GUZA-489176 format. One line per field, with one value per atom (N, C-alpha, C): residue number from 1; residue in one letter; atom name; x, y, z. Coordinates in Angstrom, 3 decimals. Layout:
<nodes>
num	NUM  ...
residu	A  ...
atome	CA  ...
X	X  ...
Y	Y  ...
Z	Z  ...
</nodes>
This chain:
<nodes>
num	1  1  1  2  2  2  3  3  3  4  4  4  5  5  5  6  6  6  7  7  7  8  8  8  9  9  9  10  10  10  11  11  11  12  12  12  13  13  13  14  14  14  15  15  15  16  16  16  17  17  17  18  18  18  19  19  19  20  20  20  21  21  21  22  22  22  23  23  23  24  24  24  25  25  25  26  26  26  27  27  27  28  28  28  29  29  29  30  30  30  31  31  31  32  32  32  33  33  33  34  34  34  35  35  35  36  36  36  37  37  37  38  38  38  39  39  39  40  40  40  41  41  41  42  42  42  43  43  43  44  44  44  45  45  45  46  46  46  47  47  47  48  48  48  49  49  49  50  50  50  51  51  51  52  52  52  53  53  53  54  54  54  55  55  55  56  56  56  57  57  57  58  58  58  59  59  59  60  60  60  61  61  61  62  62  62  63  63  63  64  64  64  65  65  65  66  66  66  67  67  67  68  68  68  69  69  69  70  70  70  71  71  71  72  72  72  73  73  73  74  74  74  75  75  75  76  76  76  77  77  77  78  78  78  79  79  79  80  80  80  81  81  81  82  82  82  83  83  83  84  84  84  85  85  85  86  86  86  87  87  87  88  88  88  89  89  89  90  90  90  91  91  91  92  92  92  93  93  93  94  94  94  95  95  95  96  96  96  97  97  97  98  98  98  99  99  99  100  100  100  101  101  101  102  102  102  103  103  103  104  104  104  105  105  105  106  106  106  107  107  107  108  108  108  109  109  109  110  110  110  111  111  111  112  112  112  113  113  113  114  114  114  115  115  115  116  116  116  117  117  117  118  118  118  119  119  119  120  120  120  121  121  121  122  122  122  123  123  123  124  124  124  125  125  125  126  126  126  127  127  127  128  128  128  129  129  129  130  130  130  131  131  131  132  132  132  133  133  133  134  134  134  135  135  135  136  136  136  137  137  137  138  138  138  139  139  139  140  140  140  141  141  141  142  142  142  143  143  143  144  144  144  145  145  145  146  146  146  147  147  147  148  148  148  149  149  149  150  150  150  151  151  151  152  152  152  153  153  153  154  154  154  155  155  155  156  156  156  157  157  157  158  158  158  159  159  159  160  160  160  161  161  161  162  162  162  163  163  163  164  164  164  165  165  165  166  166  166  167  167  167  168  168  168  169  169  169  170  170  170  171  171  171  172  172  172  173  173  173  174  174  174  175  175  175  176  176  176  177  177  177  178  178  178  179  179  179  180  180  180  181  181  181  182  182  182  183  183  183  184  184  184  185  185  185  186  186  186  187  187  187  188  188  188  189  189  189  190  190  190  191  191  191  192  192  192  193  193  193  194  194  194  195  195  195  196  196  196  197  197  197  198  198  198  199  199  199  200  200  200  201  201  201  202  202  202  203  203  203  204  204  204  205  205  205  206  206  206  207  207  207  208  208  208  209  209  209  210  210  210  211  211  211  212  212  212  213  213  213  214  214  214  215  215  215  216  216  216  217  217  217  218  218  218  219  219  219  220  220  220  221  221  221  222  222  222  223  223  223  224  224  224  225  225  225  226  226  226  227  227  227  228  228  228  229  229  229  230  230  230  231  231  231  232  232  232  233  233  233  234  234  234  235  235  235  236  236  236  237  237  237  238  238  238  239  239  239  240  240  240  241  241  241  242  242  242  243  243  243  244  244  244  245  245  245  246  246  246  247  247  247  248  248  248  249  249  249  250  250  250  251  251  251
residu	M  M  M  T  T  T  E  E  E  Q  Q  Q  K  K  K  T  T  T  H  H  H  F  F  F  G  G  G  F  F  F  Q  Q  Q  E  E  E  V  V  V  P  P  P  L  L  L  S  S  S  E  E  E  K  K  K  T  T  T  E  E  E  K  K  K  V  V  V  S  S  S  A  A  A  V  V  V  F  F  F  R  R  R  S  S  S  V  V  V  S  S  S  S  S  S  R  R  R  Y  Y  Y  D  D  D  I  I  I  M  M  M  N  N  N  D  D  D  F  F  F  M  M  M  S  S  S  F  F  F  G  G  G  L  L  L  H  H  H  R  R  R  L  L  L  W  W  W  K  K  K  Q  Q  Q  I  I  I  A  A  A  L  L  L  Q  Q  Q  Y  Y  Y  T  T  T  E  E  E  I  I  I  R  R  R  A  A  A  G  G  G  D  D  D  V  V  V  V  V  V  L  L  L  D  D  D  L  L  L  A  A  A  G  G  G  G  G  G  T  T  T  G  G  G  D  D  D  I  I  I  T  T  T  A  A  A  L  L  L  L  L  L  A  A  A  E  E  E  K  K  K  T  T  T  G  G  G  S  S  S  L  L  L  G  G  G  R  R  R  V  V  V  M  M  M  L  L  L  A  A  A  D  D  D  L  L  L  T  T  T  Y  Y  Y  P  P  P  M  M  M  I  I  I  E  E  E  V  V  V  G  G  G  R  R  R  Q  Q  Q  K  K  K  L  L  L  L  L  L  D  D  D  K  K  K  G  G  G  L  L  L  L  L  L  N  N  N  I  I  I  D  D  D  Y  Y  Y  I  I  I  Q  Q  Q  A  A  A  N  N  N  A  A  A  E  E  E  T  T  T  L  L  L  P  P  P  F  F  F  K  K  K  S  S  S  N  N  N  T  T  T  F  F  F  D  D  D  K  K  K  I  I  I  T  T  T  M  M  M  G  G  G  F  F  F  G  G  G  L  L  L  R  R  R  N  N  N  V  V  V  A  A  A  Q  Q  Q  K  K  K  D  D  D  K  K  K  A  A  A  L  L  L  A  A  A  D  D  D  M  M  M  A  A  A  R  R  R  V  V  V  L  L  L  K  K  K  P  P  P  G  G  G  G  G  G  K  K  K  I  I  I  V  V  V  I  I  I  L  L  L  E  E  E  F  F  F  S  S  S  K  K  K  P  P  P  T  T  T  N  N  N  T  T  T  L  L  L  P  P  P  F  F  F  S  S  S  G  G  G  L  L  L  F  F  F  N  N  N  K  K  K  A  A  A  Y  Y  Y  D  D  D  L  L  L  Y  Y  Y  S  S  S  F  F  F  H  H  H  I  I  I  L  L  L  P  P  P  K  K  K  M  M  M  G  G  G  E  E  E  L  L  L  I  I  I  A  A  A  Q  Q  Q  D  D  D  R  R  R  D  D  D  S  S  S  Y  Y  Y  Q  Q  Q  Y  Y  Y  L  L  L  A  A  A  E  E  E  S  S  S  I  I  I  R  R  R  M  M  M  H  H  H  P  P  P  G  G  G  Q  Q  Q  A  A  A  E  E  E  L  L  L  L  L  L  T  T  T  M  M  M  M  M  M  N  N  N  D  D  D  A  A  A  G  G  G  F  F  F  A  A  A  Q  Q  Q  T  T  T  G  G  G  Y  Y  Y  Q  Q  Q  N  N  N  L  L  L  L  L  L  G  G  G  G  G  G  V  V  V  V  V  V  A  A  A  I  I  I  H  H  H  Y  Y  Y  G  G  G  T  T  T  K  K  K
atome	N  CA  C  N  CA  C  N  CA  C  N  CA  C  N  CA  C  N  CA  C  N  CA  C  N  CA  C  N  CA  C  N  CA  C  N  CA  C  N  CA  C  N  CA  C  N  CA  C  N  CA  C  N  CA  C  N  CA  C  N  CA  C  N  CA  C  N  CA  C  N  CA  C  N  CA  C  N  CA  C  N  CA  C  N  CA  C  N  CA  C  N  CA  C  N  CA  C  N  CA  C  N  CA  C  N  CA  C  N  CA  C  N  CA  C  N  CA  C  N  CA  C  N  CA  C  N  CA  C  N  CA  C  N  CA  C  N  CA  C  N  CA  C  N  CA  C  N  CA  C  N  CA  C  N  CA  C  N  CA  C  N  CA  C  N  CA  C  N  CA  C  N  CA  C  N  CA  C  N  CA  C  N  CA  C  N  CA  C  N  CA  C  N  CA  C  N  CA  C  N  CA  C  N  CA  C  N  CA  C  N  CA  C  N  CA  C  N  CA  C  N  CA  C  N  CA  C  N  CA  C  N  CA  C  N  CA  C  N  CA  C  N  CA  C  N  CA  C  N  CA  C  N  CA  C  N  CA  C  N  CA  C  N  CA  C  N  CA  C  N  CA  C  N  CA  C  N  CA  C  N  CA  C  N  CA  C  N  CA  C  N  CA  C  N  CA  C  N  CA  C  N  CA  C  N  CA  C  N  CA  C  N  CA  C  N  CA  C  N  CA  C  N  CA  C  N  CA  C  N  CA  C  N  CA  C  N  CA  C  N  CA  C  N  CA  C  N  CA  C  N  CA  C  N  CA  C  N  CA  C  N  CA  C  N  CA  C  N  CA  C  N  CA  C  N  CA  C  N  CA  C  N  CA  C  N  CA  C  N  CA  C  N  CA  C  N  CA  C  N  CA  C  N  CA  C  N  CA  C  N  CA  C  N  CA  C  N  CA  C  N  CA  C  N  CA  C  N  CA  C  N  CA  C  N  CA  C  N  CA  C  N  CA  C  N  CA  C  N  CA  C  N  CA  C  N  CA  C  N  CA  C  N  CA  C  N  CA  C  N  CA  C  N  CA  C  N  CA  C  N  CA  C  N  CA  C  N  CA  C  N  CA  C  N  CA  C  N  CA  C  N  CA  C  N  CA  C  N  CA  C  N  CA  C  N  CA  C  N  CA  C  N  CA  C  N  CA  C  N  CA  C  N  CA  C  N  CA  C  N  CA  C  N  CA  C  N  CA  C  N  CA  C  N  CA  C  N  CA  C  N  CA  C  N  CA  C  N  CA  C  N  CA  C  N  CA  C  N  CA  C  N  CA  C  N  CA  C  N  CA  C  N  CA  C  N  CA  C  N  CA  C  N  CA  C  N  CA  C  N  CA  C  N  CA  C  N  CA  C  N  CA  C  N  CA  C  N  CA  C  N  CA  C  N  CA  C  N  CA  C  N  CA  C  N  CA  C  N  CA  C  N  CA  C  N  CA  C  N  CA  C  N  CA  C  N  CA  C  N  CA  C  N  CA  C  N  CA  C  N  CA  C  N  CA  C  N  CA  C  N  CA  C  N  CA  C  N  CA  C  N  CA  C  N  CA  C  N  CA  C  N  CA  C  N  CA  C  N  CA  C  N  CA  C  N  CA  C  N  CA  C  N  CA  C  N  CA  C  N  CA  C  N  CA  C  N  CA  C  N  CA  C  N  CA  C  N  CA  C  N  CA  C  N  CA  C  N  CA  C  N  CA  C  N  CA  C  N  CA  C  N  CA  C  N  CA  C  N  CA  C  N  CA  C  N  CA  C  N  CA  C  N  CA  C  N  CA  C  N  CA  C  N  CA  C  N  CA  C  N  CA  C  N  CA  C  N  CA  C  N  CA  C  N  CA  C  N  CA  C  N  CA  C  N  CA  C  N  CA  C  N  CA  C  N  CA  C  N  CA  C  N  CA  C  N  CA  C  N  CA  C  N  CA  C  N  CA  C
X	107.951  108.213  107.986  108.823  108.532  107.711  106.694  105.723  106.636  106.292  106.784  106.388  107.168  106.654  106.594  105.935  105.970  105.914  105.849  105.659  104.377  103.994  102.643  102.858  103.389  103.852  105.604  105.838  107.217  107.510  106.192  106.276  106.291  107.010  106.938  105.980  105.301  104.147  104.124  103.284  103.483  102.161  102.715  101.967  100.551  100.379  98.604  97.978  98.544  97.775  97.667  98.506  98.411  97.217  96.353  95.248  94.125  93.872  93.201  93.408  94.736  95.332  94.826  95.142  94.791  93.505  92.373  91.107  90.565  91.359  90.799  91.443  92.577  92.670  91.420  91.041  90.064  88.579  88.644  87.022  87.105  88.288  88.326  88.184  88.452  88.674  87.699  86.702  85.908  84.981  84.258  83.505  83.925  85.286  86.108  87.310  86.976  88.092  88.289  86.955  86.930  87.556  87.034  87.430  88.890  89.539  90.974  91.774  91.187  91.858  91.737  90.913  90.848  92.122  91.954  92.757  94.330  94.525  96.069  96.676  95.969  96.488  96.206  95.699  95.338  94.282  93.617  92.835  93.173  94.542  95.296  94.983  94.751  94.028  93.053  92.339  91.132  91.873  92.785  93.568  94.312  94.959  95.630  94.785  93.863  92.788  92.223  91.780  91.778  92.657  94.020  95.145  95.270  95.044  95.379  94.189  93.115  91.938  92.067  92.696  93.453  94.123  95.025  95.823  94.991  93.737  92.917  92.170  92.103  91.658  90.322  89.462  88.019  87.239  86.495  85.648  83.992  83.048  81.592  81.266  80.592  80.579  81.462  82.652  83.566  83.088  83.765  83.401  84.623  84.695  85.828  85.959  87.028  87.432  88.049  87.364  88.077  88.510  89.621  90.285  90.728  90.231  90.589  89.705  88.602  87.742  87.565  87.366  86.969  85.717  85.864  84.646  84.273  84.732  84.411  84.762  85.760  85.970  86.193  87.308  87.643  86.375  85.616  84.557  83.459  83.264  82.541  82.944  84.084  84.902  84.559  84.980  84.558  83.426  82.443  80.891  80.524  80.863  80.627  81.212  82.465  82.949  82.349  82.166  81.720  80.012  79.161  77.960  77.004  75.734  74.944  74.938  75.991  76.367  77.458  78.238  79.260  78.772  79.959  79.569  81.048  80.598  82.116  81.929  82.749  82.567  83.471  83.012  83.780  84.043  85.417  85.868  86.771  86.398  87.300  87.504  88.749  88.642  87.809  87.321  86.663  85.326  84.133  82.902  82.453  82.787  82.461  82.893  83.960  84.461  83.397  82.874  82.304  80.774  80.145  79.082  79.039  80.203  80.356  80.029  80.971  81.009  79.781  78.926  77.795  76.761  76.653  75.562  75.993  77.133  77.836  77.544  77.680  77.536  76.165  75.293  73.767  73.148  73.881  73.165  73.771  74.723  75.147  74.257  73.402  72.509  73.380  74.505  75.447  74.833  74.241  73.574  74.280  75.071  75.863  77.118  76.669  78.073  77.754  78.557  78.242  79.340  79.144  79.859  80.147  81.594  81.689  82.937  82.926  84.114  84.948  86.268  87.132  88.586  89.590  90.807  91.699  92.375  93.073  94.049  94.248  95.250  94.672  93.364  92.491  90.858  91.011  89.965  88.720  87.746  86.533  85.717  86.440  86.026  86.661  86.008  86.470  87.697  88.315  89.537  89.101  89.894  89.327  88.156  88.107  86.639  86.315  87.442  87.600  88.475  87.644  88.208  89.539  89.277  90.217  90.337  91.317  91.498  92.326  91.743  92.143  92.445  93.539  93.695  94.209  93.743  93.970  94.302  95.715  96.301  95.886  95.789  95.572  96.552  97.433  98.479  99.612  99.615  100.639  100.011  99.085  98.465  98.162  98.453  98.434  99.490  98.954  100.208  101.157  100.511  101.669  101.147  101.963  101.555  101.681  102.832  103.209  101.897  101.451  100.118  98.950  98.796  97.888  97.839  99.199  99.555  99.026  99.477  99.278  97.481  96.987  95.472  94.793  95.519  94.751  95.106  96.189  96.438  95.818  95.318  94.262  92.841  92.488  90.909  90.855  92.082  92.052  91.850  91.061  91.071  92.233  92.910  93.809  93.627  94.452  94.778  94.154  93.465  93.170  94.033  93.808  94.650  94.603  95.650  95.992  96.214  95.933  96.272  96.394  97.496  97.735  98.299  97.630  97.853  98.562  99.483  99.989  101.041  101.023  102.430  103.688  104.409  105.903  107.165  108.239  109.438  109.821  110.039  110.413  111.787  111.885  113.179  114.125  113.869  114.587  115.177  114.088  114.102  113.527  112.794  111.910  113.180  112.846  113.795  114.102  114.927  115.115  114.863  115.128  114.746  114.958  116.294  116.591  115.752  115.262  114.365  112.902  112.586  111.293  111.195  112.221  112.260  112.123  113.064  112.683  111.210  110.735  109.497  108.351  108.619  107.690  107.891  109.269  109.009  108.365  108.760  108.181  106.342  106.030  104.552  103.978  104.611  104.555  104.406  105.269  105.314  105.224  104.623  104.439  102.991  102.832  101.501  100.367  100.802  99.670  99.047  99.890  99.133  98.286  98.964  98.177  96.822  96.948  95.760  94.756  95.231  94.263  93.561  94.635  94.034  93.019  93.115  92.187  90.809  91.161  90.041  89.160  90.082  89.576  89.464  89.761  89.921  90.555  91.760  92.570  94.036  94.720  96.226  97.080  96.698  97.538  97.092  96.012  95.787  96.679  96.581  96.998  98.883  99.356  100.619  101.264  100.034  100.492  100.313  99.500  99.287  100.524  101.189  102.461  103.629  103.569  104.806  104.487  103.315  103.094  103.753  103.670  103.854  105.346  106.211  107.771  107.940  107.228  107.625  107.291  106.510  106.114  107.216  107.055  108.188  108.359  109.361  109.777  109.201  109.459  108.757  109.308  110.685  111.551  111.280  110.910  110.925  109.385  108.264  107.042  106.849  107.541  107.495  107.904  109.024  109.548  108.577  107.714  107.019  105.731  105.412  104.239  104.700  105.955  106.450  106.467  106.954  106.753  105.444  104.453  103.084  102.778  103.072  102.633  102.340  102.260  102.100  103.061  102.474  103.301  103.071  104.174  104.024  103.731  104.517  104.565  105.329  104.897  105.374  104.653  105.565  104.794  105.310  104.213  104.363  104.662  105.661  105.538  104.809  103.964  103.257  104.081  103.916  104.712  105.941  107.001  108.210  108.525  107.500  107.432  106.959  106.441  105.330  104.482  103.871  102.827  103.269  102.841  103.163  102.063  101.928  100.695  101.778  101.258  101.979  100.896  101.185  100.330  100.961  99.980  100.300  99.301  99.649  98.606  98.758  97.637  97.548  97.963
Y	158.199  156.617  156.623  156.138  155.732  154.426  154.527  153.472  152.293  150.902  149.739  149.599  149.171  149.218  147.887  147.634  146.342  146.481  145.213  145.425  145.392  145.895  146.046  145.827  144.233  144.148  144.662  145.346  145.744  147.174  147.689  148.977  148.612  149.708  149.498  150.696  150.400  150.826  150.968  151.707  151.657  150.294  149.657  148.479  148.589  149.995  150.144  150.341  150.272  150.509  149.689  148.392  147.390  146.579  146.270  145.459  146.284  147.399  148.409  148.458  148.511  148.572  146.907  145.989  144.737  144.431  144.815  144.874  145.798  146.946  147.735  146.872  146.112  145.439  144.261  143.626  142.472  143.017  144.306  144.919  145.292  145.604  146.196  144.972  143.804  142.685  141.411  141.881  140.605  140.130  141.325  140.550  139.725  139.990  139.258  138.209  138.121  137.117  135.760  135.230  133.698  133.666  134.209  134.249  134.583  135.572  135.876  134.704  133.892  132.920  131.857  131.262  130.570  130.849  132.033  132.655  132.622  133.017  133.263  132.224  131.055  129.696  128.716  129.058  128.146  126.790  127.298  126.374  125.459  125.617  124.780  125.044  126.223  126.618  125.555  124.734  124.097  122.791  122.215  121.073  121.354  122.353  122.796  122.654  122.951  123.125  121.862  120.853  119.648  118.763  118.910  118.237  118.874  120.110  120.423  120.137  119.878  119.548  117.766  117.239  116.093  115.912  116.756  117.025  117.305  117.909  118.166  116.761  115.885  114.599  114.838  115.645  116.134  114.854  114.933  113.905  114.315  113.579  114.115  114.687  115.576  116.240  117.360  117.335  118.232  119.827  120.430  122.111  122.742  123.408  123.740  125.287  126.019  127.531  127.348  127.989  128.138  129.901  130.044  131.181  132.009  133.406  134.168  133.535  132.749  131.929  132.497  133.868  134.631  134.181  133.661  133.389  132.004  131.301  130.140  128.757  128.595  127.509  126.548  126.774  125.635  125.449  126.351  126.501  125.247  125.226  124.260  122.831  122.655  121.429  120.936  121.826  121.410  121.158  121.825  121.417  120.630  120.110  118.727  117.561  117.712  116.536  116.564  117.870  117.856  117.111  117.391  117.152  117.609  117.359  117.938  117.860  117.043  116.972  118.308  118.534  119.576  120.983  121.869  123.300  123.931  124.816  125.385  126.658  127.667  128.989  129.612  130.304  131.157  132.401  132.868  133.927  134.715  136.003  136.556  138.329  138.843  140.264  141.127  140.839  141.986  141.303  142.419  141.830  141.545  142.409  141.956  140.767  140.207  138.726  137.926  138.118  137.118  137.024  138.300  138.482  137.640  137.637  136.811  135.182  134.885  133.721  132.821  133.814  133.326  133.204  133.884  133.671  132.330  132.170  131.199  129.887  129.891  128.633  128.410  129.307  129.170  128.600  128.901  128.484  126.708  126.682  125.321  124.488  124.991  124.389  123.979  124.472  124.215  125.154  124.489  125.374  125.137  124.276  123.991  124.985  126.203  127.367  128.538  129.013  130.595  131.120  132.642  133.630  134.877  135.215  136.202  136.933  138.077  139.235  139.266  138.854  138.630  138.795  139.765  139.778  138.334  137.678  136.722  136.983  138.076  138.457  138.513  138.741  138.713  137.959  136.818  135.754  136.121  136.083  136.250  135.071  134.091  132.903  132.373  131.662  130.907  130.179  130.033  129.008  127.632  126.691  125.355  125.298  125.684  125.753  125.101  124.746  124.057  122.920  121.888  120.763  120.749  121.734  122.077  123.210  123.730  125.291  125.185  125.734  125.718  127.507  127.855  129.116  128.734  129.139  129.028  130.538  130.583  131.983  133.327  133.006  134.387  134.864  133.787  134.102  135.340  135.350  136.344  137.804  137.675  139.304  139.715  138.835  139.071  139.893  141.188  142.148  141.356  140.814  140.079  138.595  137.957  136.410  135.648  136.235  135.366  135.611  136.470  136.788  136.131  136.018  135.234  133.768  133.308  131.778  131.438  132.358  131.949  132.087  132.923  132.904  131.673  131.360  130.158  128.875  128.947  127.868  127.900  129.136  129.368  128.624  128.997  128.393  127.043  126.679  124.906  124.017  123.127  122.195  121.300  121.082  120.002  118.523  118.417  117.353  117.614  118.932  119.550  119.802  119.903  120.142  121.620  122.033  123.426  122.997  123.645  123.568  124.586  125.265  126.608  126.079  126.615  126.614  127.903  128.048  129.297  129.393  130.365  130.682  130.556  130.076  129.992  130.082  129.657  129.771  128.591  128.730  127.689  126.963  125.922  124.987  124.876  125.145  124.828  123.468  122.714  121.212  120.640  121.565  121.220  121.193  120.497  120.518  121.721  122.187  123.662  124.509  124.443  125.407  126.986  127.061  128.550  129.185  128.340  128.957  129.080  128.236  128.265  129.265  129.809  130.763  132.239  132.353  133.568  133.682  132.785  132.648  133.022  132.300  132.687  134.398  134.813  136.419  137.080  136.518  137.516  137.278  136.175  135.990  136.788  136.758  137.546  138.819  139.448  140.900  141.663  141.228  141.572  140.863  139.860  139.325  139.401  138.882  138.864  140.306  141.231  142.761  143.139  142.677  142.777  142.211  141.081  140.201  140.951  141.323  142.035  143.344  144.089  145.163  145.126  143.851  143.692  142.766  141.854  141.094  141.771  142.056  142.689  144.264  144.747  146.219  146.750  146.265  146.542  145.785  146.758  146.356  146.403  147.730  147.608  146.539  146.071  144.907  143.572  143.323  142.216  142.416  143.642  144.049  143.802  144.052  143.813  142.258  141.831  140.255  139.371  139.993  139.559  139.698  140.804  141.209  140.639  140.440  139.785  138.287  137.850  136.319  136.252  137.105  137.271  137.721  138.509  138.735  137.705  136.888  135.671  134.991  134.572  133.628  132.639  131.749  130.634  129.159  127.995  126.981  126.803  126.919  126.346  127.506  128.672  129.995  129.776  129.657  129.388  128.385  127.163  126.040  126.479  127.211  127.634  128.607  129.210  130.106  129.206  128.386  127.428  126.878  126.151  125.614  126.662  127.826  128.821  129.350  129.014  129.139  128.212  127.173  125.955  124.881  124.766  123.759  122.260  121.335  120.163  119.351  118.386  117.570  118.087  119.250  120.421  119.883  120.080  119.438  120.410  120.308  120.792  119.962  120.334  119.426  120.671  120.388  121.485  121.178  122.061  121.661  122.450  121.895  122.825  123.355  122.471  122.794  124.104  124.075  125.113  126.308  126.705  127.787  127.940  126.832  126.708  125.526  125.740  124.781  124.574  123.536  123.207  122.818  123.733  123.636  123.196  122.104  121.359  121.409  121.059  120.888  120.531  120.152  119.710  120.621  120.656  121.339  120.300
Z	111.065  110.786  109.247  108.483  106.914  106.978  106.180  105.772  104.982  105.667  105.023  103.547  102.606  101.096  101.023  99.623  99.024  97.654  96.831  95.350  95.013  93.895  92.978  91.618  91.305  89.891  89.983  89.092  89.443  90.126  90.321  91.295  92.703  93.407  94.774  95.543  96.031  96.774  98.399  98.958  100.291  100.755  101.790  102.315  102.087  102.581  102.906  101.719  100.693  99.416  98.456  98.701  97.761  97.502  99.001  98.780  97.947  97.975  96.870  95.633  95.457  94.102  93.313  94.055  93.706  93.236  94.390  94.208  93.129  92.884  91.565  90.291  90.151  88.912  88.819  89.763  89.322  89.501  89.956  89.773  88.315  87.656  86.141  85.422  85.474  84.586  84.955  85.893  86.312  85.621  84.529  83.160  82.368  82.148  81.064  81.592  83.067  83.307  83.017  82.955  82.423  81.055  80.210  78.679  78.720  79.588  79.446  79.688  80.861  81.409  80.404  79.781  78.587  77.586  77.089  75.987  76.599  77.636  78.054  78.704  79.028  79.296  78.385  77.121  76.171  76.800  77.684  78.311  79.422  79.632  80.535  81.843  82.401  83.832  84.259  83.394  83.687  84.362  83.322  83.716  84.857  85.138  86.271  87.601  87.568  88.806  88.976  88.011  88.150  88.896  88.263  89.311  90.668  90.996  92.153  93.303  92.750  93.432  93.992  93.178  93.579  94.968  95.170  96.292  97.538  97.304  98.486  99.532  98.541  99.069  99.837  98.687  99.371  99.665  100.485  100.882  100.805  100.757  100.905  102.040  102.510  103.749  104.255  103.575  104.047  103.821  104.742  104.834  104.304  103.163  102.522  102.302  102.638  101.907  100.761  99.695  98.448  98.376  98.847  99.117  97.781  97.542  96.434  95.171  95.518  94.631  93.298  93.259  92.052  91.547  90.327  89.763  89.797  90.658  91.091  90.314  89.627  88.773  89.948  90.704  91.734  92.598  93.055  93.849  93.327  92.020  91.403  91.416  91.420  91.704  92.930  93.663  95.268  95.737  95.373  95.612  95.096  93.870  93.250  94.180  94.659  95.510  96.906  97.641  98.909  98.840  97.868  97.857  98.514  98.837  99.597  101.031  101.544  103.053  103.440  102.369  102.703  102.203  102.532  102.169  101.612  100.691  100.253  100.609  100.944  100.947  100.035  99.048  98.084  98.803  99.048  99.658  98.487  98.502  97.374  98.024  97.709  98.016  97.194  96.086  95.237  95.007  95.249  95.133  93.434  92.647  91.393  91.018  91.209  90.851  91.548  92.841  93.582  92.767  92.383  91.943  90.558  89.477  88.521  88.658  89.740  90.243  90.892  91.474  92.128  91.097  90.050  88.924  88.087  87.998  87.252  87.924  89.250  90.076  90.508  90.235  90.447  88.962  87.931  86.708  86.634  87.386  87.324  88.233  89.194  90.064  91.466  91.408  92.906  94.002  94.863  96.089  97.398  97.319  98.620  98.911  98.493  98.485  98.825  99.928  100.700  100.038  100.066  99.406  100.540  100.420  101.397  100.912  100.802  100.660  101.497  101.590  102.855  102.168  102.995  102.799  103.446  102.928  103.096  104.229  104.375  105.614  106.844  106.837  108.222  107.766  107.928  107.928  108.542  108.233  108.991  109.693  109.933  110.560  111.853  112.557  113.798  113.545  114.274  114.167  114.218  113.658  113.266  112.625  111.599  110.924  109.688  109.030  107.412  107.698  106.900  106.840  105.581  104.691  103.600  103.254  102.619  102.111  100.712  99.699  98.323  98.313  97.407  97.008  95.378  94.402  93.041  92.428  92.020  91.601  92.335  93.519  94.268  95.238  95.742  96.792  96.396  94.968  94.583  94.708  95.095  95.049  96.461  97.198  98.877  99.402  99.851  100.217  101.513  102.178  103.300  103.311  102.588  102.334  103.743  104.500  105.518  106.564  106.420  107.502  107.112  105.756  105.391  105.233  105.363  105.449  107.092  107.848  109.154  109.627  109.061  109.343  108.599  107.624  106.813  107.678  108.589  109.216  110.500  110.972  112.049  111.923  110.754  110.422  109.887  109.641  109.089  110.307  110.516  111.284  111.742  112.798  112.917  111.766  111.221  110.521  109.038  108.868  107.620  106.487  105.372  104.098  103.487  103.056  102.382  100.996  99.938  98.558  98.004  97.509  96.878  95.533  94.412  93.135  92.550  92.035  91.700  90.726  89.790  89.014  89.857  89.459  90.310  88.966  89.334  88.766  87.643  86.229  85.541  86.016  86.104  86.411  85.630  84.526  83.289  83.057  83.112  83.032  81.615  81.137  79.911  78.794  77.682  76.651  75.853  75.667  74.570  76.122  77.410  78.314  78.143  77.234  77.217  76.192  75.135  74.116  74.693  75.633  76.308  77.234  77.926  78.794  78.155  76.896  75.915  75.385  74.965  74.747  75.639  76.922  78.021  78.632  78.510  78.674  77.542  76.133  75.091  75.321  75.634  75.856  77.040  78.101  79.591  79.363  78.650  78.700  77.611  76.476  75.167  74.744  74.533  74.018  74.908  76.292  77.290  77.561  77.564  77.974  76.674  75.421  74.108  74.146  74.544  74.558  75.512  76.881  77.770  77.189  76.129  75.387  74.591  74.082  72.794  73.439  74.141  74.755  76.002  76.859  78.072  78.089  77.288  76.977  78.522  78.840  79.873  79.996  79.120  78.915  80.490  81.243  82.418  83.300  83.240  84.376  84.112  83.049  82.536  82.494  82.166  82.486  84.020  85.020  86.317  86.756  85.980  86.128  85.895  84.784  84.264  85.310  85.536  86.454  87.882  88.563  89.829  89.664  88.632  88.649  88.999  88.399  88.319  89.840  90.509  91.816  93.022  92.428  93.491  93.846  95.247  95.863  94.920  94.473  93.987  94.822  94.271  94.981  96.507  96.784  97.921  98.566  98.530  99.064  99.971  98.914  99.453  100.239  100.158  101.142  102.487  102.522  103.795  104.627  103.868  104.267  104.816  104.346  104.655  105.949  106.065  107.131  108.270  108.196  109.125  109.530  108.818  109.392  109.954  110.237  110.961  110.299  108.617  108.027  107.973  108.320  108.186  106.932  106.827  105.562  104.338  104.015  103.042  102.251  100.697  99.475  98.180  97.152  95.705  94.749  93.766  92.536  91.091  90.537  89.454  88.342  87.604  86.332  85.175  83.968  82.887  83.044  83.757  84.000  85.080  86.089  86.910  86.865  85.674  85.353  86.312  86.590  87.830  88.821  90.096  90.979  91.877  92.548  93.309  94.924  95.662  97.157  97.957  98.978  99.738  101.335  102.129  103.399  104.350  105.787  106.872  108.035  108.425  109.886  110.936
</nodes>
């Protein structure tokens, strides 16, 4: 029987290999991940995360899962909102990313955070555990997105909210959209990998990241996937003309 295939960037790989390949990418870039985020988004990723947080409607005392939490940018924002009565779980596939995040968050004095290495497709939590779930720039790296969304729905409490921040598809609604799209392609496939080479000493990983953005489902397709996973009251908000989108829903 032929093994199912999936994409790893523009490559086609066996489904069983993608998770390890993704983990290898983030192990490679973990020590310079934060500085590269600032450079490659011109600092905009911080604003996008702040906007996404508004859709969570976080309250003091909430128990929150920050999935693909990486080095903890969103985790920090959540921990400040939930306060000492709440808890935030930073979960990530890659241990070195968690370690960078743990040190950064401890340096900030944030103590209401737990850490766990976990695959989004098979979350190691009981059903109906979390009041809110966030996932920032991680879903496109998941091998089986439908499976991950279904497991997120399982561990979310009834009435709980999910918010997914991810790169998406430009909508061509910006002024001079044709020129913008050409500039976006030039940046994604030529400038970004070169930045990865110079700043993170890793061109290949940032070539993959650029390709993974283009292979990720568009806004409407991801919305359908969330509906199929059992979420209700779903919707999305485009940022920067659809380069980034916030998807949200309720269990």
